[in-house]
TORZAFI-977053 format. One record per residue (C-alpha): x, y, z; chain; residue number from 0; residue in three letters. Coordinates in nm, 2 decimals. Example, Ala and Ser with C-alpha at 12.3 -4.5 7.8 and 13.67 -1.06 7.14 Angstrom:
! residues 2
+--------+--------+--------+-------+------+---------+
|   east |  north |     up | kolba | segu | tordren |
+--------+--------+--------+-------+------+---------+
|   1.23 |  -0.45 |   0.78 |     A |    0 |     ALA |
|   1.37 |  -0.11 |   0.71 |     A |    1 |     SER |
+--------+--------+--------+-------+------+---------+
! end
This chain:
! residues 372
+--------+--------+--------+-------+------+---------+
|   east |  north |     up | kolba | segu | tordren |
+--------+--------+--------+-------+------+---------+
|  -1.84 |   5.64 |  -4.55 |     A |    0 |     MET |
|  -1.56 |   5.51 |  -4.33 |     A |    1 |     LYS |
|  -1.46 |   5.15 |  -4.30 |     A |    2 |     VAL |
|  -1.16 |   4.94 |  -4.20 |     A |    3 |     THR |
|  -1.09 |   4.59 |  -4.34 |     A |    4 |     VAL |
|  -0.80 |   4.35 |  -4.33 |     A |    5 |     GLU |
|  -0.58 |   4.36 |  -4.64 |     A |    6 |     GLN |
|  -0.58 |   3.99 |  -4.73 |     A |    7 |     SER |
|  -0.96 |   3.96 |  -4.70 |     A |    8 |     ALA |
|  -1.01 |   4.27 |  -4.92 |     A |    9 |     LEU |
|  -0.76 |   4.15 |  -5.17 |     A |   10 |     LEU |
|  -0.93 |   3.81 |  -5.20 |     A |   11 |     LYS |
|  -1.27 |   3.97 |  -5.26 |     A |   12 |     SER |
|  -1.13 |   4.22 |  -5.51 |     A |   13 |     LEU |
|  -0.96 |   3.94 |  -5.69 |     A |   14 |     ALA |
|  -1.31 |   3.78 |  -5.74 |     A |   15 |     HIS |
|  -1.50 |   4.10 |  -5.84 |     A |   16 |     VAL |
|  -1.25 |   4.29 |  -6.05 |     A |   17 |     HIS |
|  -1.22 |   4.01 |  -6.31 |     A |   18 |     ARG |
|  -1.57 |   4.09 |  -6.44 |     A |   19 |     VAL |
|  -1.47 |   4.45 |  -6.52 |     A |   20 |     VAL |
|  -1.36 |   4.50 |  -6.88 |     A |   21 |     GLU |
|  -1.03 |   4.68 |  -6.91 |     A |   22 |     ARG |
|  -1.17 |   4.91 |  -7.18 |     A |   23 |     ARG |
|  -1.51 |   5.07 |  -7.13 |     A |   24 |     ASN |
|  -1.69 |   5.33 |  -7.32 |     A |   25 |     THR |
|  -1.92 |   5.38 |  -7.01 |     A |   26 |     ILE |
|  -1.70 |   5.51 |  -6.72 |     A |   27 |     PRO |
|  -1.91 |   5.37 |  -6.44 |     A |   28 |     ILE |
|  -1.86 |   5.01 |  -6.57 |     A |   29 |     LEU |
|  -1.49 |   5.05 |  -6.50 |     A |   30 |     SER |
|  -1.57 |   5.09 |  -6.13 |     A |   31 |     ASN |
|  -1.64 |   4.87 |  -5.84 |     A |   32 |     VAL |
|  -1.92 |   4.97 |  -5.60 |     A |   33 |     LEU |
|  -1.81 |   4.97 |  -5.23 |     A |   34 |     LEU |
|  -2.10 |   4.97 |  -4.98 |     A |   35 |     LYS |
|  -2.03 |   4.98 |  -4.60 |     A |   36 |     ALA |
|  -2.31 |   4.88 |  -4.37 |     A |   37 |     SER |
|  -2.31 |   4.76 |  -4.01 |     A |   38 |     GLY |
|  -2.03 |   4.52 |  -3.97 |     A |   39 |     GLY |
|  -1.97 |   4.44 |  -4.34 |     A |   40 |     SER |
|  -1.83 |   4.58 |  -4.67 |     A |   41 |     LEU |
|  -2.01 |   4.48 |  -4.99 |     A |   42 |     GLN |
|  -1.82 |   4.49 |  -5.33 |     A |   43 |     LEU |
|  -2.01 |   4.48 |  -5.66 |     A |   44 |     LYS |
|  -1.89 |   4.48 |  -6.02 |     A |   45 |     ALA |
|  -2.07 |   4.43 |  -6.35 |     A |   46 |     THR |
|  -2.03 |   4.44 |  -6.73 |     A |   47 |     ASP |
|  -2.41 |   4.45 |  -6.78 |     A |   48 |     LEU |
|  -2.41 |   4.08 |  -6.87 |     A |   49 |     ASP |
|  -2.25 |   3.95 |  -6.55 |     A |   50 |     ILE |
|  -2.28 |   4.09 |  -6.20 |     A |   51 |     GLU |
|  -2.07 |   3.97 |  -5.90 |     A |   52 |     ILE |
|  -2.13 |   4.07 |  -5.54 |     A |   53 |     VAL |
|  -1.92 |   3.97 |  -5.24 |     A |   54 |     GLU |
|  -1.97 |   4.06 |  -4.88 |     A |   55 |     THR |
|  -1.69 |   4.05 |  -4.62 |     A |   56 |     LEU |
|  -1.66 |   4.14 |  -4.25 |     A |   57 |     PRO |
|  -1.54 |   4.49 |  -4.18 |     A |   58 |     ALA |
|  -1.53 |   4.76 |  -3.91 |     A |   59 |     ASP |
|  -1.77 |   5.02 |  -4.04 |     A |   60 |     SER |
|  -1.75 |   5.35 |  -3.85 |     A |   61 |     ALA |
|  -1.98 |   5.53 |  -4.10 |     A |   62 |     MET |
|  -2.21 |   5.36 |  -4.34 |     A |   63 |     ASP |
|  -2.21 |   5.48 |  -4.71 |     A |   64 |     GLY |
|  -2.14 |   5.38 |  -5.06 |     A |   65 |     ALA |
|  -1.91 |   5.50 |  -5.35 |     A |   66 |     ILE |
|  -1.76 |   5.36 |  -5.67 |     A |   67 |     THR |
|  -1.40 |   5.37 |  -5.78 |     A |   68 |     VAL |
|  -1.19 |   5.22 |  -6.06 |     A |   69 |     PRO |
|  -1.18 |   4.84 |  -6.00 |     A |   70 |     ALA |
|  -0.84 |   4.75 |  -6.15 |     A |   71 |     HIS |
|  -0.67 |   5.05 |  -5.99 |     A |   72 |     THR |
|  -0.81 |   4.96 |  -5.64 |     A |   73 |     LEU |
|  -0.71 |   4.60 |  -5.69 |     A |   74 |     TYR |
|  -0.35 |   4.69 |  -5.78 |     A |   75 |     ASP |
|  -0.33 |   4.92 |  -5.48 |     A |   76 |     ILE |
|  -0.45 |   4.67 |  -5.23 |     A |   77 |     VAL |
|  -0.23 |   4.39 |  -5.39 |     A |   78 |     ARG |
|   0.08 |   4.60 |  -5.32 |     A |   79 |     LYS |
|  -0.01 |   4.70 |  -4.96 |     A |   80 |     LEU |
|   0.17 |   4.52 |  -4.68 |     A |   81 |     ALA |
|   0.02 |   4.17 |  -4.61 |     A |   82 |     GLU |
|  -0.20 |   4.16 |  -4.31 |     A |   83 |     GLY |
|  -0.22 |   4.54 |  -4.28 |     A |   84 |     SER |
|  -0.54 |   4.72 |  -4.18 |     A |   85 |     GLN |
|  -0.68 |   4.92 |  -4.47 |     A |   86 |     VAL |
|  -0.89 |   5.23 |  -4.40 |     A |   87 |     SER |
|  -1.13 |   5.33 |  -4.67 |     A |   88 |     ILE |
|  -1.32 |   5.66 |  -4.65 |     A |   89 |     GLU |
|  -1.48 |   5.93 |  -4.86 |     A |   90 |     THR |
|  -1.30 |   6.26 |  -4.84 |     A |   91 |     GLY |
|  -1.46 |   6.60 |  -4.78 |     A |   92 |     LEU |
|  -1.52 |   6.60 |  -5.15 |     A |   93 |     ASP |
|  -1.75 |   6.30 |  -5.21 |     A |   94 |     SER |
|  -1.59 |   6.27 |  -5.56 |     A |   95 |     GLY |
|  -1.28 |   6.11 |  -5.40 |     A |   96 |     GLN |
|  -1.21 |   5.80 |  -5.20 |     A |   97 |     LEU |
|  -0.91 |   5.79 |  -4.96 |     A |   98 |     VAL |
|  -0.73 |   5.47 |  -4.89 |     A |   99 |     ILE |
|  -0.48 |   5.44 |  -4.60 |     A |  100 |     LYS |
|  -0.26 |   5.16 |  -4.48 |     A |  101 |     ALA |
|   0.04 |   5.21 |  -4.26 |     A |  102 |     GLY |
|   0.23 |   5.50 |  -4.41 |     A |  103 |     ARG |
|   0.06 |   5.47 |  -4.75 |     A |  104 |     SER |
|  -0.21 |   5.70 |  -4.86 |     A |  105 |     ARG |
|  -0.40 |   5.70 |  -5.19 |     A |  106 |     PHE |
|  -0.68 |   5.92 |  -5.32 |     A |  107 |     SER |
|  -0.89 |   5.80 |  -5.61 |     A |  108 |     LEU |
|  -1.14 |   5.97 |  -5.83 |     A |  109 |     GLN |
|  -1.49 |   5.83 |  -5.75 |     A |  110 |     ALA |
|  -1.84 |   5.83 |  -5.90 |     A |  111 |     LEU |
|  -2.16 |   5.83 |  -5.70 |     A |  112 |     PRO |
|  -2.34 |   5.51 |  -5.61 |     A |  113 |     GLU |
|  -2.67 |   5.61 |  -5.78 |     A |  114 |     GLN |
|  -2.49 |   5.59 |  -6.12 |     A |  115 |     ASP |
|  -2.40 |   5.23 |  -6.08 |     A |  116 |     PHE |
|  -2.63 |   4.99 |  -6.27 |     A |  117 |     PRO |
|  -2.82 |   4.72 |  -6.08 |     A |  118 |     ASP |
|  -2.87 |   4.39 |  -6.26 |     A |  119 |     MET |
|  -3.21 |   4.28 |  -6.14 |     A |  120 |     ALA |
|  -3.24 |   3.90 |  -6.17 |     A |  121 |     ALA |
|  -3.62 |   3.90 |  -6.18 |     A |  122 |     GLY |
|  -3.81 |   3.58 |  -6.09 |     A |  123 |     ASP |
|  -3.58 |   3.28 |  -6.09 |     A |  124 |     LEU |
|  -3.81 |   2.98 |  -6.13 |     A |  125 |     SER |
|  -3.58 |   2.69 |  -6.04 |     A |  126 |     HIS |
|  -3.34 |   2.64 |  -5.75 |     A |  127 |     ARG |
|  -3.11 |   2.35 |  -5.65 |     A |  128 |     PHE |
|  -2.81 |   2.29 |  -5.44 |     A |  129 |     VAL |
|  -2.50 |   2.11 |  -5.57 |     A |  130 |     ILE |
|  -2.16 |   2.02 |  -5.43 |     A |  131 |     GLN |
|  -1.90 |   2.26 |  -5.54 |     A |  132 |     ALA |
|  -1.67 |   1.98 |  -5.66 |     A |  133 |     LYS |
|  -1.95 |   1.83 |  -5.87 |     A |  134 |     GLU |
|  -2.02 |   2.16 |  -6.04 |     A |  135 |     LEU |
|  -1.65 |   2.21 |  -6.09 |     A |  136 |     GLN |
|  -1.62 |   1.86 |  -6.25 |     A |  137 |     ARG |
|  -1.92 |   1.94 |  -6.49 |     A |  138 |     LEU |
|  -1.75 |   2.26 |  -6.60 |     A |  139 |     ILE |
|  -1.40 |   2.13 |  -6.63 |     A |  140 |     GLU |
|  -1.50 |   1.82 |  -6.84 |     A |  141 |     LYS |
|  -1.68 |   2.03 |  -7.10 |     A |  142 |     THR |
|  -1.54 |   2.39 |  -7.09 |     A |  143 |     GLN |
|  -1.26 |   2.33 |  -7.34 |     A |  144 |     PHE |
|  -1.51 |   2.24 |  -7.62 |     A |  145 |     ALA |
|  -1.70 |   2.57 |  -7.61 |     A |  146 |     ILE |
|  -1.69 |   2.74 |  -7.95 |     A |  147 |     SER |
|  -1.51 |   3.08 |  -7.98 |     A |  148 |     THR |
|  -1.68 |   3.15 |  -8.32 |     A |  149 |     GLU |
|  -1.90 |   3.45 |  -8.25 |     A |  150 |     GLU |
|  -2.13 |   3.39 |  -8.55 |     A |  151 |     THR |
|  -2.25 |   3.07 |  -8.39 |     A |  152 |     ARG |
|  -2.33 |   3.25 |  -8.07 |     A |  153 |     TYR |
|  -2.55 |   2.97 |  -7.94 |     A |  154 |     TYR |
|  -2.24 |   2.75 |  -7.91 |     A |  155 |     LEU |
|  -2.05 |   3.01 |  -7.71 |     A |  156 |     ASN |
|  -2.13 |   2.85 |  -7.37 |     A |  157 |     GLY |
|  -2.22 |   2.53 |  -7.19 |     A |  158 |     ILE |
|  -2.57 |   2.38 |  -7.24 |     A |  159 |     TYR |
|  -2.70 |   2.27 |  -6.90 |     A |  160 |     ILE |
|  -3.03 |   2.07 |  -6.88 |     A |  161 |     HIS |
|  -3.18 |   1.76 |  -6.73 |     A |  162 |     THR |
|  -3.26 |   1.43 |  -6.90 |     A |  163 |     VAL |
|  -3.45 |   1.12 |  -6.81 |     A |  164 |     ASP |
|  -3.23 |   0.81 |  -6.84 |     A |  165 |     THR |
|  -3.25 |   0.45 |  -6.73 |     A |  166 |     ASP |
|  -3.04 |   0.55 |  -6.42 |     A |  167 |     ALA |
|  -3.29 |   0.83 |  -6.33 |     A |  168 |     GLY |
|  -3.29 |   1.21 |  -6.39 |     A |  169 |     VAL |
|  -2.95 |   1.34 |  -6.48 |     A |  170 |     MET |
|  -2.81 |   1.69 |  -6.48 |     A |  171 |     LEU |
|  -2.61 |   1.72 |  -6.81 |     A |  172 |     ARG |
|  -2.36 |   1.97 |  -6.94 |     A |  173 |     ALA |
|  -2.27 |   1.98 |  -7.31 |     A |  174 |     VAL |
|  -2.03 |   2.19 |  -7.52 |     A |  175 |     ALA |
|  -1.93 |   2.17 |  -7.88 |     A |  176 |     THR |
|  -1.75 |   2.38 |  -8.14 |     A |  177 |     ASP |
|  -1.86 |   2.17 |  -8.43 |     A |  178 |     GLY |
|  -1.53 |   1.98 |  -8.44 |     A |  179 |     HIS |
|  -1.55 |   1.81 |  -8.10 |     A |  180 |     ARG |
|  -1.82 |   1.76 |  -7.84 |     A |  181 |     LEU |
|  -1.80 |   1.71 |  -7.47 |     A |  182 |     ALA |
|  -2.08 |   1.57 |  -7.25 |     A |  183 |     ARG |
|  -2.07 |   1.51 |  -6.88 |     A |  184 |     SER |
|  -2.35 |   1.43 |  -6.64 |     A |  185 |     GLU |
|  -2.44 |   1.34 |  -6.28 |     A |  186 |     LEU |
|  -2.76 |   1.26 |  -6.09 |     A |  187 |     PRO |
|  -2.98 |   1.57 |  -6.09 |     A |  188 |     ALA |
|  -2.99 |   1.74 |  -5.75 |     A |  189 |     PRO |
|  -3.34 |   1.79 |  -5.59 |     A |  190 |     ALA |
|  -3.51 |   2.08 |  -5.75 |     A |  191 |     GLY |
|  -3.33 |   2.05 |  -6.09 |     A |  192 |     ALA |
|  -3.58 |   1.82 |  -6.25 |     A |  193 |     ALA |
|  -3.80 |   2.01 |  -6.50 |     A |  194 |     GLY |
|  -3.56 |   2.31 |  -6.53 |     A |  195 |     MET |
|  -3.54 |   2.47 |  -6.87 |     A |  196 |     PRO |
|  -3.24 |   2.39 |  -7.09 |     A |  197 |     GLY |
|  -3.00 |   2.69 |  -7.06 |     A |  198 |     ILE |
|  -2.68 |   2.81 |  -7.23 |     A |  199 |     ILE |
|  -2.44 |   2.96 |  -6.98 |     A |  200 |     VAL |
|  -2.19 |   3.20 |  -7.15 |     A |  201 |     PRO |
|  -1.82 |   3.13 |  -7.17 |     A |  202 |     ARG |
|  -1.72 |   3.42 |  -6.95 |     A |  203 |     LYS |
|  -1.97 |   3.32 |  -6.68 |     A |  204 |     THR |
|  -1.85 |   2.96 |  -6.70 |     A |  205 |     VAL |
|  -1.49 |   3.07 |  -6.64 |     A |  206 |     ALA |
|  -1.58 |   3.29 |  -6.35 |     A |  207 |     GLU |
|  -1.80 |   3.02 |  -6.18 |     A |  208 |     ALA |
|  -1.51 |   2.77 |  -6.22 |     A |  209 |     LEU |
|  -1.26 |   3.00 |  -6.05 |     A |  210 |     LYS |
|  -1.50 |   3.06 |  -5.76 |     A |  211 |     LEU |
|  -1.59 |   2.69 |  -5.70 |     A |  212 |     VAL |
|  -1.23 |   2.58 |  -5.74 |     A |  213 |     ALA |
|  -1.13 |   2.71 |  -5.40 |     A |  214 |     ASP |
|  -1.47 |   2.66 |  -5.23 |     A |  215 |     HIS |
|  -1.55 |   2.36 |  -5.01 |     A |  216 |     GLU |
|  -1.91 |   2.28 |  -4.95 |     A |  217 |     GLY |
|  -2.22 |   2.35 |  -5.16 |     A |  218 |     THR |
|  -2.33 |   2.60 |  -5.43 |     A |  219 |     VAL |
|  -2.69 |   2.73 |  -5.46 |     A |  220 |     SER |
|  -2.80 |   2.76 |  -5.82 |     A |  221 |     VAL |
|  -3.11 |   2.96 |  -5.92 |     A |  222 |     GLU |
|  -3.22 |   3.01 |  -6.28 |     A |  223 |     LEU |
|  -3.48 |   3.11 |  -6.52 |     A |  224 |     SER |
|  -3.49 |   3.11 |  -6.90 |     A |  225 |     THR |
|  -3.31 |   3.44 |  -6.90 |     A |  226 |     ALA |
|  -3.07 |   3.45 |  -6.61 |     A |  227 |     LYS |
|  -2.87 |   3.23 |  -6.37 |     A |  228 |     ILE |
|  -2.74 |   3.30 |  -6.02 |     A |  229 |     ARG |
|  -2.47 |   3.11 |  -5.83 |     A |  230 |     PHE |
|  -2.43 |   3.16 |  -5.45 |     A |  231 |     VAL |
|  -2.09 |   3.04 |  -5.36 |     A |  232 |     ILE |
|  -2.01 |   3.12 |  -4.99 |     A |  233 |     GLY |
|  -2.01 |   3.50 |  -4.96 |     A |  234 |     GLY |
|  -2.01 |   3.55 |  -5.34 |     A |  235 |     VAL |
|  -2.32 |   3.60 |  -5.56 |     A |  236 |     VAL |
|  -2.26 |   3.56 |  -5.93 |     A |  237 |     LEU |
|  -2.56 |   3.66 |  -6.15 |     A |  238 |     THR |
|  -2.55 |   3.63 |  -6.53 |     A |  239 |     SER |
|  -2.76 |   3.67 |  -6.84 |     A |  240 |     LYS |
|  -2.80 |   3.35 |  -7.04 |     A |  241 |     LEU |
|  -2.74 |   3.31 |  -7.42 |     A |  242 |     ILE |
|  -3.07 |   3.37 |  -7.59 |     A |  243 |     ASP |
|  -3.05 |   3.09 |  -7.85 |     A |  244 |     GLY |
|  -3.13 |   2.73 |  -7.92 |     A |  245 |     THR |
|  -2.86 |   2.47 |  -7.87 |     A |  246 |     PHE |
|  -2.85 |   2.22 |  -8.15 |     A |  247 |     PRO |
|  -2.97 |   1.86 |  -8.11 |     A |  248 |     ASP |
|  -2.64 |   1.72 |  -8.00 |     A |  249 |     TYR |
|  -2.77 |   1.37 |  -7.96 |     A |  250 |     THR |
|  -2.77 |   1.33 |  -8.34 |     A |  251 |     ARG |
|  -2.39 |   1.35 |  -8.36 |     A |  252 |     VAL |
|  -2.32 |   1.10 |  -8.08 |     A |  253 |     ILE |
|  -2.25 |   0.78 |  -8.26 |     A |  254 |     PRO |
|  -2.42 |   0.47 |  -8.13 |     A |  255 |     ILE |
|  -2.32 |   0.20 |  -8.38 |     A |  256 |     ALA |
|  -1.94 |   0.24 |  -8.40 |     A |  257 |     ASN |
|  -1.82 |  -0.12 |  -8.39 |     A |  258 |     ASP |
|  -1.44 |  -0.09 |  -8.39 |     A |  259 |     LYS |
|  -1.31 |  -0.08 |  -8.04 |     A |  260 |     ARG |
|  -0.96 |   0.05 |  -7.95 |     A |  261 |     LEU |
|  -0.83 |   0.05 |  -7.60 |     A |  262 |     VAL |
|  -0.50 |   0.22 |  -7.54 |     A |  263 |     VAL |
|  -0.28 |   0.32 |  -7.24 |     A |  264 |     GLU |
|  -0.38 |   0.69 |  -7.20 |     A |  265 |     ARG |
|  -0.04 |   0.82 |  -7.08 |     A |  266 |     ALA |
|   0.15 |   0.64 |  -7.36 |     A |  267 |     ASP |
|  -0.09 |   0.76 |  -7.62 |     A |  268 |     PHE |
|  -0.08 |   1.12 |  -7.50 |     A |  269 |     THR |
|   0.30 |   1.13 |  -7.51 |     A |  270 |     ARG |
|   0.31 |   0.97 |  -7.85 |     A |  271 |     SER |
|   0.06 |   1.21 |  -8.00 |     A |  272 |     VAL |
|   0.25 |   1.50 |  -7.84 |     A |  273 |     ASP |
|   0.58 |   1.38 |  -7.99 |     A |  274 |     ARG |
|   0.48 |   1.31 |  -8.35 |     A |  275 |     VAL |
|   0.27 |   1.64 |  -8.36 |     A |  276 |     SER |
|   0.59 |   1.83 |  -8.32 |     A |  277 |     THR |
|   0.63 |   1.79 |  -8.70 |     A |  278 |     ILE |
|   0.27 |   1.89 |  -8.79 |     A |  279 |     SER |
|   0.19 |   2.23 |  -8.94 |     A |  280 |     SER |
|   0.04 |   2.49 |  -8.72 |     A |  281 |     GLU |
|  -0.25 |   2.53 |  -8.96 |     A |  282 |     ARG |
|  -0.35 |   2.16 |  -9.00 |     A |  283 |     GLY |
|  -0.20 |   1.98 |  -8.69 |     A |  284 |     ARG |
|  -0.32 |   1.65 |  -8.84 |     A |  285 |     ALA |
|  -0.20 |   1.32 |  -8.71 |     A |  286 |     VAL |
|  -0.29 |   0.99 |  -8.88 |     A |  287 |     LYS |
|  -0.39 |   0.68 |  -8.67 |     A |  288 |     LEU |
|  -0.33 |   0.36 |  -8.86 |     A |  289 |     SER |
|  -0.49 |   0.06 |  -8.69 |     A |  290 |     LEU |
|  -0.42 |  -0.31 |  -8.75 |     A |  291 |     ALA |
|  -0.43 |  -0.62 |  -8.52 |     A |  292 |     ASP |
|  -0.29 |  -0.51 |  -8.18 |     A |  293 |     GLY |
|  -0.09 |  -0.22 |  -8.33 |     A |  294 |     LYS |
|  -0.15 |   0.15 |  -8.36 |     A |  295 |     LEU |
|   0.08 |   0.36 |  -8.58 |     A |  296 |     THR |
|   0.08 |   0.73 |  -8.53 |     A |  297 |     LEU |
|   0.22 |   0.94 |  -8.82 |     A |  298 |     SER |
|   0.26 |   1.30 |  -8.93 |     A |  299 |     VAL |
|   0.37 |   1.40 |  -9.27 |     A |  300 |     ASN |
|   0.45 |   1.77 |  -9.32 |     A |  301 |     ASN |
|   0.61 |   1.85 |  -9.66 |     A |  302 |     PRO |
|   0.76 |   2.17 |  -9.52 |     A |  303 |     ASP |
|   0.92 |   2.01 |  -9.21 |     A |  304 |     ALA |
|   0.95 |   1.63 |  -9.25 |     A |  305 |     GLY |
|   0.77 |   1.33 |  -9.10 |     A |  306 |     ASN |
|   0.73 |   1.14 |  -8.78 |     A |  307 |     ALA |
|   0.62 |   0.78 |  -8.70 |     A |  308 |     VAL |
|   0.56 |   0.61 |  -8.37 |     A |  309 |     GLU |
|   0.41 |   0.27 |  -8.29 |     A |  310 |     GLU |
|   0.21 |   0.15 |  -7.98 |     A |  311 |     LEU |
|   0.09 |  -0.19 |  -7.87 |     A |  312 |     GLU |
|  -0.29 |  -0.16 |  -7.82 |     A |  313 |     VAL |
|  -0.60 |  -0.37 |  -7.77 |     A |  314 |     ASP |
|  -0.76 |  -0.38 |  -8.11 |     A |  315 |     TYR |
|  -0.88 |  -0.67 |  -8.32 |     A |  316 |     ASP |
|  -1.12 |  -0.52 |  -8.57 |     A |  317 |     ALA |
|  -1.05 |  -0.45 |  -8.94 |     A |  318 |     GLY |
|  -0.77 |  -0.22 |  -9.04 |     A |  319 |     GLY |
|  -0.84 |   0.16 |  -9.06 |     A |  320 |     ILE |
|  -0.66 |   0.48 |  -9.13 |     A |  321 |     ASP |
|  -0.81 |   0.79 |  -8.97 |     A |  322 |     ILE |
|  -0.69 |   1.14 |  -8.91 |     A |  323 |     GLY |
|  -0.75 |   1.38 |  -8.62 |     A |  324 |     PHE |
|  -0.64 |   1.73 |  -8.51 |     A |  325 |     ASN |
|  -0.36 |   1.65 |  -8.26 |     A |  326 |     ALA |
|  -0.45 |   1.94 |  -8.04 |     A |  327 |     ARG |
|  -0.80 |   1.82 |  -8.00 |     A |  328 |     TYR |
|  -0.68 |   1.46 |  -7.93 |     A |  329 |     LEU |
|  -0.45 |   1.60 |  -7.65 |     A |  330 |     LEU |
|  -0.73 |   1.82 |  -7.51 |     A |  331 |     ASP |
|  -0.96 |   1.52 |  -7.47 |     A |  332 |     ILE |
|  -0.69 |   1.29 |  -7.34 |     A |  333 |     ALA |
|  -0.61 |   1.54 |  -7.07 |     A |  334 |     SER |
|  -0.97 |   1.52 |  -6.95 |     A |  335 |     GLN |
|  -0.98 |   1.14 |  -6.92 |     A |  336 |     LEU |
|  -0.92 |   1.00 |  -6.57 |     A |  337 |     GLU |
|  -0.85 |   0.63 |  -6.61 |     A |  338 |     GLY |
|  -0.53 |   0.46 |  -6.71 |     A |  339 |     ASP |
|  -0.68 |   0.36 |  -7.04 |     A |  340 |     THR |
|  -0.88 |   0.54 |  -7.31 |     A |  341 |     ALA |
|  -1.16 |   0.37 |  -7.51 |     A |  342 |     LEU |
|  -1.21 |   0.48 |  -7.88 |     A |  343 |     PHE |
|  -1.51 |   0.36 |  -8.07 |     A |  344 |     LYS |
|  -1.46 |   0.40 |  -8.44 |     A |  345 |     LEU |
|  -1.66 |   0.35 |  -8.76 |     A |  346 |     ALA |
|  -1.48 |   0.47 |  -9.07 |     A |  347 |     ASP |
|  -1.23 |   0.74 |  -9.17 |     A |  348 |     PRO |
|  -1.51 |   1.00 |  -9.23 |     A |  349 |     SER |
|  -1.74 |   0.93 |  -8.93 |     A |  350 |     SER |
|  -1.72 |   1.08 |  -8.58 |     A |  351 |     PRO |
|  -1.53 |   0.88 |  -8.32 |     A |  352 |     THR |
|  -1.65 |   0.83 |  -7.96 |     A |  353 |     LEU |
|  -1.39 |   0.85 |  -7.68 |     A |  354 |     ILE |
|  -1.44 |   0.76 |  -7.31 |     A |  355 |     GLN |
|  -1.25 |   0.64 |  -7.01 |     A |  356 |     ASP |
|  -1.44 |   0.32 |  -7.02 |     A |  357 |     ARG |
|  -1.78 |   0.17 |  -7.13 |     A |  358 |     GLU |
|  -2.07 |   0.36 |  -6.97 |     A |  359 |     GLY |
|  -1.86 |   0.64 |  -6.82 |     A |  360 |     ALA |
|  -2.05 |   0.95 |  -6.71 |     A |  361 |     SER |
|  -1.84 |   1.17 |  -6.95 |     A |  362 |     THR |
|  -1.80 |   1.11 |  -7.32 |     A |  363 |     LEU |
|  -1.63 |   1.29 |  -7.61 |     A |  364 |     TYR |
|  -1.70 |   1.30 |  -7.98 |     A |  365 |     VAL |
|  -1.43 |   1.39 |  -8.23 |     A |  366 |     LEU |
|  -1.47 |   1.46 |  -8.60 |     A |  367 |     MET |
|  -1.19 |   1.32 |  -8.82 |     A |  368 |     PRO |
|  -0.97 |   1.51 |  -9.06 |     A |  369 |     MET |
|  -0.85 |   1.42 |  -9.40 |     A |  370 |     ARG |
|  -0.49 |   1.30 |  -9.40 |     A |  371 |     VAL |
+--------+--------+--------+-------+------+---------+
! end
């Protein structure tokens, strides 16, 4: 194998694929990236057996062939080469080594044969649709922060993507929850999405897909079955297993009868929560919201550190209520809201609260209260 490729193009592709490779592996081949030269292209492939990412880039291939080398080492080498240089990659006389040359630099890496590299066959993917990259990015960004990190509740360790019939038509909906907060975002379902099975996309896959769509203009092709999902984003193909579990009936925790409406300036509210939470304990991070006619009082009382109080003028004319929330969760949700104001719908100090930009917004958040 002998191929020449431009440094910045190779670095960009390696940046995409090497992230999938775990730093510590008990199986040596899983630490490697597969390089495959063919015709006028170079294909890079990496996997951790749950996710596989493949990227193809233009290259000058003098001799076709394939080899695998340590992914993180190769990435570090290419990252440190002169920008814009031509990188020559070839197998040595000993096929157990790969030689990398650029300018006056020369590296030799231990290699493993292509046939040892696992292939993650996707099988039959029953549904396919095309979605704008920015729309997919929005669905992920609005819900990703609420994914649970608790491994025992593995079915919450991802985003639940499914279609629902609503008065506005069929919607593609993304939901994530960790039991303390819930995020739900939706958009009109693209052609081909209707009737798709509800799937749980794992946290690592969600993070990789978000990084890939963030700098991609145009569309993303999504193919899926009950077991796997594939994203085709430009020259990158990301294939992943899905979480084999049942996502809970989240609709039961979305309140529909909360009758106390609070409208607050989002920026002022965010800054106030951030200020008073400086006093809160790391373990509890509780902030109390006390509401009366037209006034919101934010307070934190930490016996070990002191207390903090701040008042805000708000739009609120229901009965008085004192309710506590985790300050970090409040700030996470506030950072996702897009409007100048935030709408809170409350019931009582022990019931979940609904938070939106405005009435009828395509994204909503549910936050469980804390005792204060």
